[in-house]
C-alpha positions in Angstrom: 0.0 0.2 0.0 2.9 2.5 1.0 4.8 1.6 -2.5 1.4 2.2 -4.3 0.9 5.5 -2.5 4.5 6.6 -3.4 3.8 5.5 -7.2 0.4 7.1 -7.5 1.7 10.5 -6.1 4.8 10.5 -8.7 7.3 10.3 -6.0 9.5 7.9 -8.0 10.7 5.6 -5.2 13.7 3.2 -6.0 14.7 0.0 -4.1 17.3 1.8 -1.9 14.7 4.4 -0.7 12.2 1.6 -0.1 14.7 -0.6 1.8 15.6 2.3 4.0 12.0 3.5 4.8 11.0 -0.2 5.6 14.2 -1.2 7.1 14.6 -4.2 4.7 17.3 -5.0 2.2 17.1 -3.8 -1.4 16.4 -7.4 -2.9 13.2 -7.5 -0.5 12.2 -4.1 -1.9 12.8 -5.4 -5.5 10.7 -8.6 -4.9 7.8 -6.4 -3.7 7.9 -4.1 -6.9 8.2 -7.2 -8.9 5.3 -8.6 -7.2 3.2 -5.7 -7.8 4.2 -5.5 -11.4 4.1 -9.2 -12.4 1.3 -10.6 -10.0 -0.9 -7.7 -9.7 -0.2 -6.7 -13.3 0.3 -3.1 -12.4 1.7 -0.7 -15.0 5.0 0.0 -13.4 8.1 1.1 -15.2 11.6 2.4 -14.1 12.2 6.0 -15.0 16.1 6.1 -15.4 15.9 9.9 -15.6 14.1 10.4 -12.3 16.1 7.1 -10.7 12.9 5.6 -9.5 9.8 3.7 -10.5 6.5 5.3 -11.7 3.1 4.4 -13.0 2.8 4.6 -16.7 -1.1 5.1 -16.4 -3.5 6.1 -13.5 -4.1 3.5 -11.0 -7.1 4.3 -8.7 -7.0 1.2 -6.5 -4.4 -1.3 -5.6 -6.0 -4.6 -6.7 -6.3 -7.5 -4.3 -4.3 -10.7 -4.9 -6.0 -13.2 -6.9 -8.8 -15.0 -4.9 -10.1 -18.7 -4.9 -13.7 -19.7 -6.1 -14.5 -20.4 -2.6 -13.5 -16.8 -1.6 -15.5 -15.5 -4.5 -18.7 -17.0 -3.2 -17.8 -15.7 0.2 -17.7 -12.2 -1.4 -21.2 -13.0 -2.9 -22.5 -14.4 0.6 -21.2 -11.1 2.3 -23.1 -8.9 -0.3 -26.3 -10.9 0.3 -26.1 -11.0 4.0 -26.1 -7.1 4.0 -29.9 -7.3 2.9 -30.6 -8.5 6.5 -29.6 -5.2 7.8 -31.7 -3.0 5.6 -33.6 -0.5 7.6 -30.8 -0.4 10.3 -27.9 2.1 10.6 -25.4 -0.7 9.7 -26.9 -0.6 6.1 -25.1 2.3 4.7 -21.4 1.6 6.0 -21.8 -2.1 5.0 -22.6 -1.4 1.6 -19.8 1.3 1.4 -17.3 -1.2 3.0 -18.5 -3.8 0.5 -18.0 -1.5 -2.7 -14.5 -0.6 -1.4 -13.5 -4.5 -1.1 -15.0 -5.3 -4.5 -13.6 -2.2 -6.1 -10.1 -3.4 -5.7 -11.1 -6.6 -7.8 -9.9 -6.7 -11.2 -12.4 -6.4 -14.2 -12.5 -10.1 -14.7 -13.5 -11.0 -10.9 -16.2 -8.3 -11.0 -17.5 -9.8 -14.1 -17.5 -13.1 -12.3 -19.0 -11.8 -9.1 -21.8 -10.1 -11.1 -22.7 -13.5 -12.8 -23.1 -15.1 -9.6 -25.7 -12.7 -8.2 -28.5 -14.9 -9.6 -27.0 -18.1 -7.7 -27.5 -17.0 -4.2 -29.9 -14.8 -1.9 -30.9 -14.5 1.5 -34.7 -14.1 2.3 -35.2 -13.4 6.0 -38.6 -14.6 7.1 -40.8 -11.8 8.8 -37.9 -9.5 9.9 -38.7 -7.1 12.5 -39.5 -3.5 11.6 -36.7 -1.2 12.6 -37.2 2.2 14.1 -34.0 3.8 12.9 -34.0 6.7 15.2 -34.5 4.4 18.2 -31.9 2.1 16.9 -29.2 4.7 16.7 -29.7 6.0 20.3 -29.6 2.4 21.5 -26.2 1.6 19.8 -24.9 5.0 20.9 -25.7 4.1 24.3 -23.9 1.1 24.1 -20.8 2.7 22.7 -20.6 5.2 25.3 -21.6 2.9 28.2 -24.4 5.2 29.0 -27.7 4.4 30.8 -31.2 4.2 28.7 -34.6 5.2 29.7 -37.6 4.0 27.5 -41.0 3.1 27.5 -41.5 -0.8 27.0 -44.7 -3.1 26.8 -44.3 -6.5 27.8 -46.0 -9.3 25.9 -49.8 -9.1 26.1 -49.6 -5.9 28.5 -52.1 -3.3 27.7 -49.8 -0.4 28.4 -46.1 0.3 28.3 -44.2 1.1 31.3 -41.2 3.2 31.9 -37.8 1.3 32.2 -34.4 2.5 33.2 -31.3 0.0 32.0 -27.6 -0.2 31.6 -27.4 -1.6 28.0 -24.9 -4.5 27.7 -25.6 -6.3 24.3 -27.5 -5.8 21.1 -28.2 -9.0 19.0 -30.3 -10.0 15.9 -31.8 -13.5 16.7 -34.2 -15.1 14.3 -34.5 -11.7 12.4 -35.6 -9.9 15.5 -33.4 -7.4 17.2 -33.1 -7.8 21.1 -31.3 -5.6 23.8 -29.9 -7.3 26.7 -29.7 -4.8 29.6 -29.5 -4.4 33.2 -32.6 -3.3 34.6 -32.0 -0.8 37.3 -35.3 -1.0 39.3 -35.5 -5.0 39.3 -31.6 -5.4 39.6 -31.4 -8.0 37.0 -30.6 -8.7 33.6 -33.5 -8.4 31.2 -34.1 -8.9 27.5 -36.0 -6.4 25.5 -37.5 -6.6 21.9 -36.9 -3.5 20.1 -40.0 -3.3 18.1 -42.0 -3.0 21.5 -39.4 -0.4 22.7 -40.4 3.4 22.4 -39.0 6.8 23.1 -35.6 5.8 24.1 -33.4 8.4 25.9 -29.8 8.3 26.8 -29.3 9.2 30.4 -26.3 10.9 32.2 -25.5 7.9 34.0 -22.2 6.1 32.9 -21.7 2.2 33.9 -19.2 -0.5 33.8 -20.4 -3.7 32.2 -19.2 -6.8 34.2 -16.1 -8.3 32.7 -17.8 -11.9 33.1 -20.8 -10.9 30.9 -20.9 -13.3 28.0 -24.0 -13.4 25.9 -23.5 -17.2 24.9 -23.3 -18.2 28.5 -26.3 -16.3 29.5 -28.3 -17.7 26.8 -27.0 -21.4 27.5 -30.5 -22.4 28.6 -32.5 -20.7 26.1 -34.2 -22.2 23.0 -33.8 -18.9 21.4 -33.9 -15.8 23.5 -35.6 -16.5 27.1 -33.7 -18.8 29.0 -36.1 -19.1 32.2 -34.7 -20.6 35.5 -35.8 -24.3 35.2 -34.1 -27.3 34.0 -35.7 -29.6 31.5 -34.6 -32.4 29.5 -36.4 -32.0 26.1 -36.8 -35.1 24.2 -38.9 -35.1 20.7 -39.6 -37.8 18.0 -39.8 -36.9 14.6 -41.2 -38.9 11.9 -39.3 -39.7 8.6 -41.0 -36.5 6.9 -39.7 -34.2 9.4 -36.3 -36.0 10.0 -35.1 -34.8 7.0 -35.6 -31.3 8.1 -34.2 -31.7 11.4 -30.9 -33.3 10.9 -28.1 -31.5 9.7 -29.0 -28.4 11.4 -27.9 -26.9 14.7 -31.1 -26.1 16.8 -29.5 -25.7 20.2 -25.6 -26.1 21.4 -26.8 -29.0 23.9 -28.5 -31.2 21.1 -28.1 -34.7 20.6 -29.5 -36.3 17.6 -30.4 -40.2 17.5 -31.5 -42.1 14.4 -34.5 -44.2 14.9 -35.5 -47.2 12.5 -37.9 -46.2 9.8 -36.1 -43.1 9.0 -37.3 -41.2 12.1 -35.0 -39.1 14.4 -35.0 -38.3 18.2 -33.7 -35.0 19.3 -32.6 -34.1 22.9 -31.8 -31.0 24.4 -31.2 -29.1 27.8 -33.5 -26.0 28.4 -34.1 -23.5 31.0 -37.7 -22.7 29.8 -40.5 -24.6 27.5 -42.2 -21.3 26.4 -40.3 -21.0 23.1 -39.8 -24.7 22.6 -43.7 -25.2 22.9 -44.3 -22.9 20.0 -41.7 -24.6 18.0 -43.0 -28.1 18.7 -46.5 -26.9 17.7 -45.1 -25.6 14.2 -44.3 -29.2 13.4 -47.8 -30.3 13.8 -48.3 -34.0 13.8 -44.7 -34.6 12.7 -43.5 -34.3 16.1 -44.0 -36.1 19.5 -42.9 -34.9 22.8 -41.5 -37.9 24.9 -40.3 -35.5 27.7 -41.1 -33.6 29.7 -44.6 -34.8 30.5 -45.3 -30.9 31.6 -44.6 -29.9 28.0 -46.8 -32.8 26.6 -49.9 -31.9 28.7 -49.6 -28.3 27.7 -49.5 -29.6 24.0 -52.5 -31.6 24.7 -54.6 -28.6 26.1 -53.6 -26.7 23.0 -54.9 -29.4 20.9 -58.1 -29.7 22.8 -58.5 -25.9 22.4 -57.8 -26.0 18.8 -60.1 -28.9 18.1 -62.9 -26.9 20.0 -62.2 -23.8 18.0 -62.1 -25.4 14.5 -64.6 -28.5 14.9 -67.1 -26.9 12.7 -64.7 -25.8 10.0 -63.2 -29.3 10.2 -66.6 -31.0 9.8 -67.1 -28.9 6.7 -63.6 -29.6 5.3 -64.4 -33.5 5.4 -67.2 -32.9 3.0 -65.8 -30.5 0.3 -67.8 -29.3 -2.9 -65.8 -31.8 -5.2 -67.0 -34.7 -3.1 -63.7 -36.1 -1.9 -62.0 -35.9 1.5 -59.2 -33.2 1.8 -55.9 -35.1 2.7 -54.4 -34.1 6.2 -50.5 -33.6 6.5 -48.7 -36.1 8.6 -49.4 -39.3 10.1 -53.1 -40.5 10.6 -54.7 -39.9 13.9 -54.6 -43.7 14.5 -50.6 -43.5 14.3 -50.2 -40.7 16.7 -48.9 -41.6 20.2 -50.5 -41.0 23.5 -47.6 -39.4 24.9 -49.3 -35.9 24.8 -51.8 -37.0 27.4 -51.9 -35.1 30.6 -50.6 -36.8 33.5 -51.4 -36.5 37.3 
């Protein structure tokens, strides 16, 4: 970069001058110049009248070393990943940084990168809406280690309440932004979903974040975000259809996958709360059966009864469609579903 700067500014460096500046031998300086000329294909020539090297035509950027096919795809993934930050203060600096990086590629590589555009994309599901002004205030408080005050509405609560916190960490989890902060009034670490946070203000308070704070350790027992204070061994059997979607993915750091005859699979993991796991298991419908804990199986049983009562009229209509045939139901038949979801005493 320094040699490029000297050449671009027409300062005609020679090997002896470069050797003195970098405290290397003249042969090392000559190898660097040769590398730039022959490997990076830069228009470098020696001007005997000025006793130094120069560019024979303008060079705006120092090109990068040739990259592999895997590294080219990494560039593409980085470009597509930026889409996940649309609507946040990170969008513009990320796009600017990416343009600077790819601007140093030669024309052939840039052309290849452009052709790969149609091969890969990120399609985040239901990303949260970002309040840019609030987002910027929160990130500024994080950087300055300053307190925050805001209005926050808990799940299902009719009204928002004033909260005063020391912000520790901001994380994007499952396409939603969460603030992990120490709640001053409750004297405990709490998790706040940004799209339910309003009117943030930076306070005059300065704080010191504990050195032992580790988000991964804090969320060890959480399925996604909410960790709870319990200790549950979750065991779920998935049928052959769902097994293909379950295996090969990292659902939780504590997970253990066991193959079951017939193409089925069993998932085990250790959690501190069942709330998020309950919603997740329900999303699999009849393709998942909870083996343990019985408390979760009982809750799913109650939900199934409530759904049956809510939709029983529609269910009866669905069995008698206008075309005369019966609509197929996904997953195993009712006769093959185990009774593990029955409530226990």
